[in-house]
C-alpha positions as CSV (number, residue, x, y, z in Angstrom):
1,M,0.2,-14.6,-0.6
2,S,0.8,-10.9,-0.9
3,G,-1.8,-8.2,-0.4
4,V,-2.6,-5.1,-2.4
5,P,-5.3,-2.5,-2.8
6,E,-8.3,-3.5,-4.8
7,S,-8.2,-0.7,-7.4
8,P,-5.5,1.0,-9.2
9,G,-4.6,4.1,-7.4
10,P,-2.0,6.7,-7.0
11,Q,1.1,5.5,-5.6
12,N,-0.5,4.1,-2.6
13,G,-3.6,3.3,-4.3
14,P,-6.2,4.9,-2.2
15,Q,-9.9,4.5,-1.6
16,N,-10.1,1.6,-4.0
17,G,-9.9,4.1,-6.7
18,P,-7.8,5.9,-9.3
19,P,-4.4,4.9,-10.6
20,N,-1.2,6.8,-10.0
21,S,-1.3,9.9,-11.9
22,S,0.9,12.9,-11.1
23,E,0.1,15.7,-13.5
24,N,-3.3,14.2,-14.0
25,G,-3.8,14.3,-10.3
26,S,-2.8,11.0,-8.7
27,V,-0.1,8.6,-7.8
28,P,0.1,4.7,-7.8
29,G,-0.2,1.7,-5.5
30,S,1.1,-2.7,-5.2
31,P,1.0,-7.5,-4.7
32,V,-0.6,-10.5,-2.6
33,A,2.1,-13.0,-1.5
34,G,1.1,-11.4,1.8
35,L,-2.2,-9.6,2.5
36,A,-2.7,-6.5,4.6
37,G,-4.5,-5.7,7.9
38,G,-3.7,-4.1,11.3
39,F,-3.3,-4.0,15.1
40,E,-5.1,-1.5,17.2
41,G,-3.2,-0.6,20.3
42,A,-5.1,-0.8,23.6
43,E,-7.8,-3.0,22.1
44,L,-5.3,-5.7,21.6
45,A,-4.8,-6.9,25.1
46,N,-6.5,-10.3,24.3
47,G,-5.7,-10.3,20.6
48,L,-6.1,-8.1,17.5
49,H,-8.8,-5.6,17.0
50,G,-12.2,-7.1,16.3
51,A,-10.7,-10.6,16.3
52,G,-13.9,-12.4,17.5
53,P,-13.7,-15.9,18.9
54,A,-10.6,-16.8,20.8
55,H,-10.1,-19.9,18.6
56,G,-11.3,-20.8,15.1
57,P,-10.9,-23.8,12.8
58,A,-7.9,-26.1,13.4
59,G,-6.8,-23.9,16.4
60,V,-6.7,-20.7,14.4
61,R,-6.6,-17.7,16.8
62,P,-6.0,-14.0,16.9
63,V,-2.4,-12.8,16.9
64,L,-1.3,-11.2,20.2
65,P,0.3,-7.8,20.2
66,T,3.4,-9.3,21.7
67,E,3.7,-11.6,18.7
68,L,4.0,-8.8,16.1
69,A,7.8,-9.2,15.8
70,I,7.4,-13.0,15.2
71,V,4.7,-12.2,12.5
72,G,7.2,-9.8,10.9
73,E,9.7,-12.6,10.8
74,V,7.2,-15.0,9.2
75,A,6.5,-12.4,6.5
76,R,10.2,-11.9,5.9
77,E,10.8,-15.6,5.3
78,A,7.7,-16.0,3.1
79,L,7.9,-12.9,1.0
80,V,11.0,-13.6,-0.9
81,F,10.5,-10.6,-3.3
82,D,9.7,-8.2,-0.4
83,A,12.0,-9.5,2.4
84,E,13.7,-6.2,3.1
85,D,10.4,-4.4,3.6
86,A,8.4,-7.3,5.2
87,S,8.6,-6.2,8.8
88,L,7.7,-2.6,7.9
89,I,4.8,-3.8,5.9
90,V,3.5,-5.8,8.8
91,S,3.9,-2.8,11.1
92,R,2.1,-0.5,8.7
93,L,-0.8,-3.0,8.3
94,A,-0.9,-3.2,12.1
95,A,-1.7,0.6,12.3
96,P,-4.5,1.2,9.9
97,P,-6.7,4.3,9.8
98,E,-8.9,4.9,12.8
99,G,-12.2,3.1,12.5
100,R,-11.1,0.2,10.2
101,E,-12.3,-3.2,11.5
102,W,-9.6,-5.8,11.0
103,T,-7.8,-8.7,12.5
104,A,-4.8,-10.9,12.2
105,L,-5.1,-14.7,12.7
106,T,-2.4,-17.3,13.2
107,L,-1.9,-20.9,14.2
108,P,-0.7,-22.4,17.5
109,C,2.7,-23.0,15.8
110,L,2.9,-19.4,14.6
111,D,4.1,-20.8,11.2
112,G,1.6,-18.6,9.3
113,V,-0.5,-15.5,9.5
114,V,-3.4,-13.8,7.7
115,F,-4.4,-10.2,7.9
116,V,-8.0,-9.4,7.0
117,S,-10.1,-6.2,7.0
118,L,-13.5,-4.7,6.1
119,S,-13.8,-2.4,3.2
120,T,-15.5,1.0,3.3
121,T,-17.8,-0.6,0.6
122,E,-20.6,-2.4,2.3
123,G,-20.5,-6.2,2.0
124,V,-16.8,-6.3,0.9
125,G,-13.8,-7.6,2.8
126,H,-10.1,-7.9,2.1
127,V,-7.5,-10.5,2.7
128,D,-4.6,-8.2,3.0
129,L,-1.7,-10.5,3.8
130,L,-1.3,-14.2,3.9
131,A,2.1,-15.7,4.7
132,V,3.4,-19.2,5.6
133,R,6.9,-20.0,6.5
134,P,8.6,-21.9,3.6
135,A,9.5,-24.8,6.0
136,A,5.9,-25.3,6.9
137,R,4.4,-25.3,3.4
138,G,2.7,-28.4,2.0
139,R,0.6,-28.9,5.2
140,G,-2.4,-26.9,4.1
141,L,-1.8,-24.0,6.5
142,G,-2.4,-21.4,3.9
143,R,-5.7,-22.9,3.0
144,T,-6.7,-23.2,6.7
145,L,-5.9,-19.5,7.3
146,L,-7.6,-18.3,4.2
147,R,-10.8,-20.2,5.1
148,A,-10.6,-18.8,8.7
149,A,-10.3,-15.3,7.2
150,E,-13.4,-15.9,5.0
151,E,-15.3,-17.1,8.1
152,W,-14.3,-14.0,10.1
153,L,-15.6,-11.8,7.2
154,R,-18.8,-13.8,6.7
155,E,-19.6,-13.3,10.4
156,R,-19.5,-9.5,9.7
157,G,-21.8,-9.6,6.8
158,V,-19.3,-9.7,4.0
159,R,-20.5,-11.2,0.7
160,E,-17.5,-10.5,-1.5
161,V,-13.9,-11.3,-0.5
162,R,-11.1,-9.6,-2.3
163,L,-7.5,-10.8,-2.4
164,A,-6.3,-7.2,-3.0
165,G,-5.1,-4.2,-1.1
166,N,-7.6,-2.2,1.0
167,P,-6.5,1.4,0.6
168,P,-5.2,3.5,2.1
169,C,-3.4,1.0,4.3
170,Y,-2.2,-2.0,2.2
171,A,0.8,-4.1,1.2
172,W,0.3,-4.5,-2.5
173,P,-2.4,-4.0,-5.1
174,G,-3.0,-7.7,-5.5
175,I,-1.0,-10.9,-5.8
176,D,2.4,-10.4,-7.4
177,V,2.4,-12.9,-10.3
178,R,5.8,-14.2,-9.2
179,Y,4.2,-15.6,-6.0
180,T,3.0,-18.7,-7.8
181,P,1.9,-20.6,-4.7
182,A,-0.4,-17.7,-3.8
183,V,-1.9,-17.7,-7.3
184,C,-2.5,-21.5,-7.2
185,L,-4.1,-21.3,-3.8
186,A,-6.5,-18.6,-4.8
187,E,-7.6,-20.3,-7.9
188,S,-8.0,-23.7,-6.2
189,L,-10.4,-22.1,-3.7
190,G,-12.6,-20.6,-6.4
191,Y,-11.2,-17.0,-6.6
192,E,-11.5,-15.4,-9.9
193,R,-9.0,-13.0,-11.4
194,H,-10.9,-9.8,-12.3
195,R,-8.3,-7.0,-12.6
196,T,-4.6,-6.4,-13.2
197,A,-2.4,-3.7,-11.7
198,W,1.3,-2.9,-12.1
199,N,4.1,-1.0,-10.5
200,M,6.9,0.9,-12.2
201,T,10.5,0.9,-11.0
202,A,12.6,4.0,-11.0
203,D,16.4,4.0,-10.5
204,L,17.5,6.6,-8.0
205,A,21.1,7.1,-9.0
206,P,20.3,10.2,-11.2
207,F,18.7,11.8,-8.1
208,A,21.5,11.0,-5.6
209,P,23.2,13.8,-3.7
210,G,25.4,15.8,-6.0
211,A,23.4,15.0,-9.1
212,T,22.5,17.8,-11.5
213,Q,19.8,20.1,-10.2
214,D,16.3,20.0,-11.7
215,Q,16.2,22.9,-14.2
216,E,12.4,22.8,-14.2
217,A,12.5,23.8,-10.5
218,G,14.1,27.0,-11.6
219,R,11.4,27.7,-14.2
220,L,8.8,27.2,-11.5
221,A,10.5,29.7,-9.3
222,A,10.6,32.2,-12.1
223,A,6.8,31.7,-12.5
224,G,6.3,32.5,-8.8
225,V,5.9,28.8,-7.7
226,A,7.8,27.7,-4.6
227,V,8.4,24.1,-3.7
228,R,8.4,23.3,0.0
229,T,8.8,20.4,2.4
230,A,6.0,19.4,4.8
231,A,7.6,17.9,7.9
232,P,5.8,15.1,9.8
233,G,3.3,16.7,12.2
234,E,3.1,19.8,10.1
235,R,1.0,18.5,7.2
236,G,-2.5,19.7,8.2
237,E,-2.7,22.2,5.4
238,V,-1.4,19.8,2.7
239,A,-3.7,17.0,4.0
240,A,-6.7,19.4,3.8
241,F,-5.8,20.3,0.2
242,V,-5.6,16.6,-0.7
243,R,-8.9,15.8,1.0
244,R,-10.6,18.7,-0.8
245,H,-9.3,17.8,-4.2
246,W,-9.1,14.0,-4.0
247,N,-10.1,11.9,-1.0
248,D,-9.6,11.0,2.7
249,A,-7.5,8.0,1.8
250,W,-4.8,10.0,0.1
251,A,-5.0,12.6,2.9
252,W,-4.3,9.8,5.4
253,E,-1.3,8.6,3.3
254,V,0.1,12.1,3.2
255,E,0.0,12.3,7.0
256,Q,1.7,8.9,7.3
257,A,4.3,9.3,4.6
258,T,8.0,9.4,5.3
259,G,8.5,12.4,3.1
260,C,6.1,15.0,1.6
261,H,6.7,18.0,-0.7
262,Y,4.3,20.5,-2.1
263,A,4.1,23.5,-4.5
264,V,2.6,26.8,-3.6
265,R,1.9,30.1,-5.4
266,D,0.4,33.3,-3.9
267,G,-0.4,31.3,-0.7
268,E,-2.4,28.6,-2.6
269,I,-1.2,25.0,-2.8
270,L,-1.0,23.7,-6.4
271,G,0.2,20.1,-5.9
272,F,1.8,17.6,-3.6
273,A,3.9,14.4,-3.7
274,A,4.7,11.9,-0.9
275,W,6.6,8.7,-0.4
276,G,6.9,6.0,2.3
277,A,3.2,5.8,3.2
278,R,3.5,2.3,1.9
279,P,7.1,1.5,3.1
280,G,9.7,2.2,0.5
281,W,7.3,3.2,-2.3
282,F,6.5,6.5,-4.0
283,G,3.1,8.1,-3.8
284,P,0.5,9.4,-3.6
285,M,0.9,12.5,-5.7
286,G,-1.4,15.0,-7.4
287,T,-1.6,18.4,-9.1
288,D,-4.6,20.8,-9.0
289,E,-6.3,20.8,-12.4
290,A,-5.8,24.6,-12.7
291,A,-2.0,24.2,-12.3
292,R,-1.4,21.3,-14.7
293,G,1.0,21.9,-17.6
294,L,3.4,23.9,-15.4
295,G,5.7,21.0,-14.6
296,V,4.7,20.9,-11.0
297,G,4.2,17.1,-10.9
298,R,7.6,16.4,-12.4
299,V,9.4,18.7,-10.0
300,L,7.6,17.2,-6.9
301,L,8.2,13.7,-8.1
302,R,11.9,14.3,-8.6
303,R,12.1,16.0,-5.2
304,C,10.7,12.9,-3.6
305,L,13.0,10.6,-5.5
306,A,16.0,12.7,-4.5
307,E,15.0,12.4,-0.8
308,Q,14.7,8.6,-1.2
309,A,18.1,8.4,-2.8
310,A,19.5,10.5,0.1
311,A,18.0,7.9,2.5
312,G,20.1,5.2,0.9
313,L,17.6,3.6,-1.5
314,R,18.8,2.6,-4.9
315,T,15.4,2.1,-6.6
316,T,11.8,2.9,-5.8
317,Q,8.5,1.4,-6.7
318,I,5.8,3.7,-8.1
319,G,2.8,1.7,-7.1
320,W,-0.5,1.0,-8.8
321,V,0.4,3.1,-11.8
322,G,-2.0,4.6,-14.2
323,P,-0.1,7.1,-16.3
324,V,2.8,4.9,-17.5
325,R,3.9,7.4,-20.1
326,F,4.3,10.2,-17.6
327,Y,6.6,8.3,-15.3
328,A,8.6,6.8,-18.1
329,R,9.3,10.2,-19.6
330,A,9.7,12.1,-16.3
331,V,12.1,9.8,-14.5
332,G,12.8,6.9,-16.9
333,A,10.6,4.5,-14.9
334,R,9.8,1.0,-16.3
335,V,6.9,-1.3,-15.8
336,E,8.2,-4.2,-13.7
337,R,5.9,-5.7,-11.1
338,V,2.5,-7.1,-12.1
339,F,-0.4,-8.0,-9.8
340,W,-3.5,-10.0,-10.3
341,L,-6.5,-9.0,-8.2
342,Y,-8.8,-11.8,-7.2
343,H,-12.3,-12.0,-5.7
344,R,-14.9,-14.6,-4.6
345,H,-18.5,-14.3,-3.6
346,L,-19.2,-16.2,-0.4
347,D,-22.0,-18.8,-0.4
């Protein structure tokens, strides 16, 4: 199964909240053929953070920190539509925001893994990633791991389990509909589909090095608006702006992103855009309400896409999209990946 945030959100669908919006102030988020979670450094000496009992049903046990590379390989084999990013997704889920309670569980044979985490919403938990090697399917391993994840959540007071991303650190918004076995497993165990999310795909060739410069950037400059790059480790001011106008989840994504750009006028930040907080994807992004209509969102979006093209990417995913029309007009993006978000109330 693939994991994704539980509510449409800006490119990296944050805080279980708003869809990707740009000039409207947000960016998108992504599937569930795998589900998301994390590893917590020093606390992992005997297994993943908050893992609980050493062994669960049918020998289910916490993943060890030394097994993370193997888990990445399991994900790469299982996630056929995300194979290139699978190891990066696992690494991202293994380094969630401070304070998140999560674990990753596996079997003695290491043929499958499930990442699970608690939501900031009381009584809610997420199965972030569930992956089983193709050669090991048909033996009920996915069912065993999902039941073990439910039990881990139940022991922590969870009443509702979501097969959906847990922003700001997630793999996909929900189950990519192309991962049919994940859909079948979820429905066979009583999970109900209660929401749909989608990604848009943008081709990056028009933004490759040497492509025509964005004329709108010149118009912004004429209006006294400067577009700047925020390097890793130098994003405190941008993160504070994002936290003030949106939420902590987006601010965390800005700090984790591969690339981040922002617009400023008279010393005041007007908007931002980032990419790579969810490996390979664009978002989040937002423009201050007072600055909308200037074209700030379009310029920042294109600046990020140009950077992704320069990094060798041919396409990018705009995750958990809300404003389809904006992205279609601004960069020719098309709706492509669709995710079903499932939930179940524990007995």
